[in-house]
C-alpha positions as MATLAB code, in Angstrom:
seq = 'MRKFEATIGLFRKHAQQYQFDHLMLAAQGYQESRLDQRAKSRVGAIGIMNITFVSVKERTKEIGTRKALGARRRTILLQFLIESTALCLVGGLIGLIFAYLMCFGMAAAFPSFPIRFSFGLVIASMIVSVLTGLVSGIAPAWSASRLDPVTALRYE';
ca = [
      14.356   -4.346  -16.119;
      16.824   -2.031  -17.827;
      16.270    0.667  -15.205;
      16.866   -1.921  -12.494;
      20.170   -3.017  -14.046;
      21.172    0.621  -14.591;
      20.480    1.394  -10.934;
      22.568   -1.565   -9.774;
      25.356   -0.526  -12.139;
      25.219    3.021  -10.786;
      25.460    1.748   -7.208;
      28.459   -0.413   -8.075;
      30.195    2.362  -10.044;
      29.925    4.817   -7.165;
      30.895    2.167   -4.660;
      34.095    1.398   -6.560;
      34.856    5.046   -7.294;
      34.496    6.220   -3.706;
      35.354    2.870   -2.097;
      32.153    2.792   -0.106;
      31.636   -0.734    1.091;
      28.147    0.099    2.309;
      27.099    1.114   -1.235;
      28.176   -2.292   -2.514;
      26.112   -3.878    0.228;
      23.197   -1.612   -0.709;
      23.437   -2.723   -4.341;
      23.394   -6.363   -3.311;
      20.531   -5.786   -0.867;
      18.541   -3.907   -3.529;
      18.699   -6.933   -5.826;
      17.526   -9.255   -3.060;
      14.790   -6.930   -1.800;
      12.946   -6.825   -5.129;
      11.630  -10.323   -4.412;
      10.619   -9.391   -0.879;
       8.561   -6.412   -2.061;
       5.922   -8.627   -3.648;
       5.561  -10.701   -0.500;
       5.337   -7.582    1.666;
       2.628   -6.042   -0.491;
       0.596   -9.262   -0.246;
       0.976   -9.257    3.527;
      -0.119   -5.603    3.575;
      -3.167   -6.401    1.448;
      -4.128   -9.239    3.797;
      -3.766   -6.865    6.758;
      -6.041   -4.295    5.095;
      -8.544   -7.055    4.332;
      -8.571   -8.181    7.968;
      -9.039   -4.609    9.201;
     -11.957   -4.191    6.806;
     -13.495   -7.510    7.911;
     -13.279   -6.348   11.539;
     -14.931   -3.072   10.530;
     -17.756   -4.999    8.864;
     -18.257   -7.177   11.959;
     -18.250   -4.178   14.309;
     -20.803   -2.338   12.195;
     -23.105   -5.232   11.359;
     -26.009   -3.612   13.192;
     -25.455   -0.333   11.311;
     -25.401   -2.216    8.002;
     -28.632   -3.978    8.955;
     -30.272   -0.663    9.819;
     -29.168    0.897    6.547;
     -30.436   -2.079    4.547;
     -33.738   -2.077    6.445;
     -34.158    1.598    5.569;
     -33.600    0.870    1.885;
     -29.861    1.099    1.248;
     -28.777   -0.735   -1.866;
     -26.091   -3.389   -1.917;
     -24.068   -1.170   -4.216;
     -23.908    1.701   -1.707;
     -22.741   -0.568    1.109;
     -20.219   -2.185   -1.218;
     -18.895    1.227   -2.258;
     -18.696    2.421    1.344;
     -16.330   -0.365    2.371;
     -14.326   -0.188   -0.858;
     -13.803    3.544   -0.329;
     -12.761    2.939    3.281;
     -10.172    0.303    2.376;
      -8.851    2.423   -0.496;
      -8.581    5.485    1.757;
      -6.688    3.419    4.315;
      -4.222    2.292    1.641;
      -3.835    5.832    0.307;
      -2.972    7.150    3.759;
      -0.406    4.371    4.137;
       1.008    5.175    0.704;
       1.300    8.862    1.547;
       3.100    8.070    4.796;
       5.470    5.826    2.834;
       6.099    8.568    0.272;
       6.861   11.117    2.982;
       9.299    8.687    4.568;
      10.937    7.976    1.172;
      11.246   11.690    0.427;
      12.902   12.311    3.776;
      15.280    9.416    3.127;
      16.177   10.835   -0.307;
      16.719   14.264    1.226;
      18.922   12.749    3.925;
      20.946   10.731    1.394;
      21.436   13.822   -0.766;
      22.637   15.794    2.259;
      24.948   13.010    3.464;
      26.409   12.184    0.035;
      26.231   15.318   -2.158;
      28.092   13.667   -5.067;
      25.699   10.707   -5.154;
      23.022   11.306   -7.806;
      19.653   10.713   -6.158;
      16.261   11.904   -7.366;
      12.691   11.679   -6.191;
      10.830   10.782   -9.352;
       7.316   12.135   -9.921;
       6.524    9.103  -12.081;
       7.283    6.772   -9.179;
       5.047    8.848   -6.915;
       2.153    8.378   -9.350;
       2.940    4.668   -9.724;
       3.015    4.158   -5.959;
      -0.326    5.917   -5.523;
      -1.841    3.739   -8.254;
      -0.501    0.629   -6.511;
      -1.943    1.887   -3.208;
      -5.383    2.394   -4.769;
      -5.299   -1.020   -6.445;
      -4.208   -2.674   -3.196;
      -7.103   -0.998   -1.381;
      -9.602   -2.076   -4.009;
      -8.383   -5.670   -4.211;
      -8.120   -6.125   -0.449;
     -11.505   -4.504    0.164;
     -13.543   -6.548   -2.311;
     -14.188   -9.599   -0.092;
     -15.185   -7.682    3.067;
     -17.298   -5.208    1.091;
     -19.017   -8.044   -0.747;
     -19.824   -9.849    2.518;
     -21.148   -6.604    4.035;
     -23.388   -5.943    1.061;
     -24.782   -9.497    1.173;
     -25.892   -9.321    4.829;
     -29.524  -10.019    5.499;
     -31.072   -7.012    7.301;
     -33.034   -9.141    9.780;
     -30.041  -11.209   10.937;
     -27.808   -8.131   10.903;
     -30.180   -6.282   13.247;
     -30.187   -9.261   15.653;
     -26.388   -9.440   15.715;
     -24.692   -8.340   18.938;
];
């Protein structure tokens, strides 16, 4: 919370010093967007879950074949968990590239504005991406691992 307040204070200080009205608006928008971030991450997790459920439904016959040939529930569960986590990691990497480009652009546009791309935040965002993938992939992976091989092979 202290870092958050320090960031807002820094925005306001630079906005007053350089009389940038858009920095004041950015400081106000930053405070309001913190609440939206939680809702957006939940919506993203639900989207990943739906994509994984569709993947399970499209590959029901493959899952039935694998189970009929002796695949364990654990391997099928891990397959779908790895897929959902990989999907979230790719999304996180795209987001990091976009954030880096935005930081680079801000630094070029406003050279006196102190902006950094923190390595700690990169690690934190990747951890959040992995956790989002794991949490959103649990239900589809669990349903895929619980499929009965006979009914899965009949599915069309």
